[in-house]
N, C-alpha and C positions, 0 to 999 in steps of 0.2 A: 426571613430567617432560614438558615441552612436546612433545618429539619423539615420545615414546611415546603421548601423547594424540592427536597428529595421526595417527599410524599406526593407532591404534584407531578413530578417526572414519572414516578412509579405508576400513578393513576393513569396518566396519559399513555404510558407504555402498555399497561394492562388492557386498556380499551382498544388500542391498536392491535395487540396480539389476539385479543378475544374475537376479533372479526372473523377468524378462521372457523368459529364455532357454528355459524349459520344464523339460526333464529335469535330473536332478542332474549328469550328465556335461556337458551343454550349459551349465549354470550355472557349473560349474568352469572350462570353457574360456573363457566370457565374462569371468569375473573375471581369469583369467590374461592374456588379451589386453589387457584394460584396463590392468592393472598394467604389462605390457610397454610399452604406449604412453606411460604416465605416466613411466616410467623413461627412455624415449627422450627425451621432452620435457625432463626435468630435466637430461639430459646434452647437450641441444642436438643430438641426432642424429635421423636419419630412417631408415626401413627399409621392408621390403616390406609390402604390404597383408596383412591377415589377415581371416578371415571369422568371424562369430558368428551364432548362430541366435536368432531372436526368435519367440515364440509369441503370437498374438493370436486369441482365440476358437478356432475350429477350424483356423486356418491357421498354417503355419510358414513363416518367411521367412529366407533366408540373406543377410546383408548383408556386403558387402566394405567394410572400414573401413581408414583410413590413419593416423589420429592420434587422440589422446585426446579432441579436441573432437567427434569423431563420436559418442562415447558420450553426450555431452550432448544431441545431437540425438535419440538414442534415448530418453533420459530425458524430454525434453519431450513426445515423442509418445506413448510407451507407459507411462510412469510417471505423469507429471503430467497426461496426457490433455488436452493443450492444444487439440487439434483435435476433441475429442469434443463432439457436439451432441445435444441431446435432441429428436429428430424423431419425429413420429408418422406419417411417410411415408418412403419409401425413395427417395433420389436416383437418377435415371436417367443424368444426365450430371454429372460432377464435373470442374472445371477447377482444376488445382493449379499456381499461379503461384509459382515459386521452389521447385522440387521437391528441389534439392540431391541427396542420395544416395538418395532414394526412400522414406524412413521414412513420410512421411505417405501416400504412395500405397499402401504396404503396409497401413497402418492402415485407410485407406478401403476397400481391396480386401476386407479381412477383415470389416468392418462392413456393407458394402453389396455383396454378392457379384454382384448383377445389374447394377451401374452400369458405364457406360462412363467411363473416366478418361483425361483428357489432361493430361500434365505438361509444364511448361516449365522449362528450366534452361540458361542461356547459358554458364556456366563450364565450359570443356572438361574440366577435371579431374573436377569433380563429375559432369558428364554421362556420362563413361565409366563411373563407378561406378553412376550412376542406371540406365543401360542394362543393366549387368550384374546389378544387384540386382532391378529390377522391370520392365525393358523387355520381358521375355518372358512376363509374367503375362497371363492371359486378360483381354481387354477393356481393356488398358492401351496407350496410345500416348504416347511421350515425344519431345519436339522440342527441338533445341538452338537456342533462340531466346529473346530477352529481351522481355518485355512492356514497352512504352514508350508515350510520347505520340505518336510518329511512326513510320512505316515507314522502313526503311533500314539503315544500319550506324552504330554509335556506339562510342565508347571505353567499355570496361568495366573496372572496377577489382577485380582478383582479390585475395583475401586468403590468407594461409597456411592458415588454417582456412576452407574454402570456404563455410561457412554465413554468413560475414561479407562475402563478395564482393557487389559492388553496381554498378548502373548509375549511381548517384548519385555525382558527383565529391566530395561532402562526406564520403563514406565511404572515401576513399583510405587505404590501409594501408601505403604505401611501396613496393609492388611496381609494376612497369611495367604500364601499362594495355594491354589488348588490344582488338581490334576484334571486335564481335559483331553478328549480325543482330538487328534489332528489328522488332516488329510491335505495332500497337495491338490491344487485345483485340477490338475490333469487326472489324478486318480479319481477324484470325486466325479468329474464329468464322465469318466469311463464307467464308474459304478452306476451312474444314473442313465447311462445310454445316450448321452448328449454329445453330438459331434461338433457343435459350435455354440457360441453365445452371441446374441445380438447386442445386448447391453450389459456391461459389467460395471457394477457399482462397488467401490471398496473404500471402507473407512474403518481402520483397524488399529489406530493409535500406535503407529510405528512398525507393526508387523508387516506392512506393505514392503519393507526393505527385503524381507526374505521370501515373500509370496510371489511378487511380480517377476523378478529376474529369472526364476526357474520355471515359469509358466509357459510351456510350449504352445498351449492353446491360445495364447494372446494373439497369435497370428490369424486366428479365426474369429476374433472379437470385432464387431463392427462399430461399436461406440463404447466409450468408457467415461466414468465420472467418479469423483471421489476426493480424498484428501491425502496429502503428504504431511508428515509431522517432523519438520526439520529439527525440533528440539530433542527428538528421540533418534531419528535416522541420522547416521553418521555423515553421509554425503547425499543429500536429497537431489542434487543435480544429476546424479547417476540415474535415478528413476525418471526424472524429466526427460533425459536424453533417450532412455529406453522407450518411453511412450511416444516421443516425437518420431521415432523410427517407423511407427505404425500409424499414428493418428495425426490429423490436423489439430494441434493441441493449443488450448487456451489455459494459461496458468494465472491465477490471481493470488496475491499475497496480502489478505486483509489483516492478518496478525503475524507476528514473527514466528509463532509456534504452529501455524496452520496455513498450509498452502492448498488452495482449491484448484482442481483441474477438471477440464471437460475436453473430450476429444472424439472426433468422428473420422472414420476412414474416408479420405477424399476420393473423388471419382477416379483419379489416376493411380490411387493406391499408395502414394508416397506421402509420408507425414510432413506437415509444415507447422512451424511454431508461432505462437503469439503469447504475449504476456501483458499484464497490467498490474 
């Protein structure tokens, strides 16, 4: 029966996803919290935040989550390994643009234990959890600011699921916009006294179209990873070409509205492209 088959697929998926939690007890809690949040969503209800544990390498992180979509963030980072790069060197400075609840910061902290990590997140709801989840980790600093083409204050369009919130007005989700502080990446790096970025991660739901073209510091970035959102960005190929000029770039298109890219500066300094 269709209902039983859906339930079976959900149970199998939950078991697979809960493996990121570590111990058997933590995996059981992970699955129970996910199921609670799914039932809440089906009933159109909300409730208090719950925490789950995620293990990555030798590190364990406790993440405060508020809805079922947060589990999809954990899936992208810790199961699908979206932000995993094959580097033969260890980054010293990582800039995480669009940190959301901090999953990528935890992932980078575990993989690169000596790196300094700066995370940016303008959505006040996500930032509160970002601060609670990873703000106290060694070598991590999080800022409630949006990367943008200009410095100042701008309307920001929050979404019920905070990973869909965006500075780009094309990403409106029906909620009232709020005003947030904005900084260009060049200004931000200057304010922080940073002369280069070893690894730039960017996932900002369409705002990449205004952030990357004006970022002069991209010439000093050694590796980049993130997403382009062609359903919001007018001409995503422009951003791909921009990144190809600097990086040996791999672009994947798993969904029509979401392109994933990874790039590393090649030994000869000239970018080369690949796609799948």
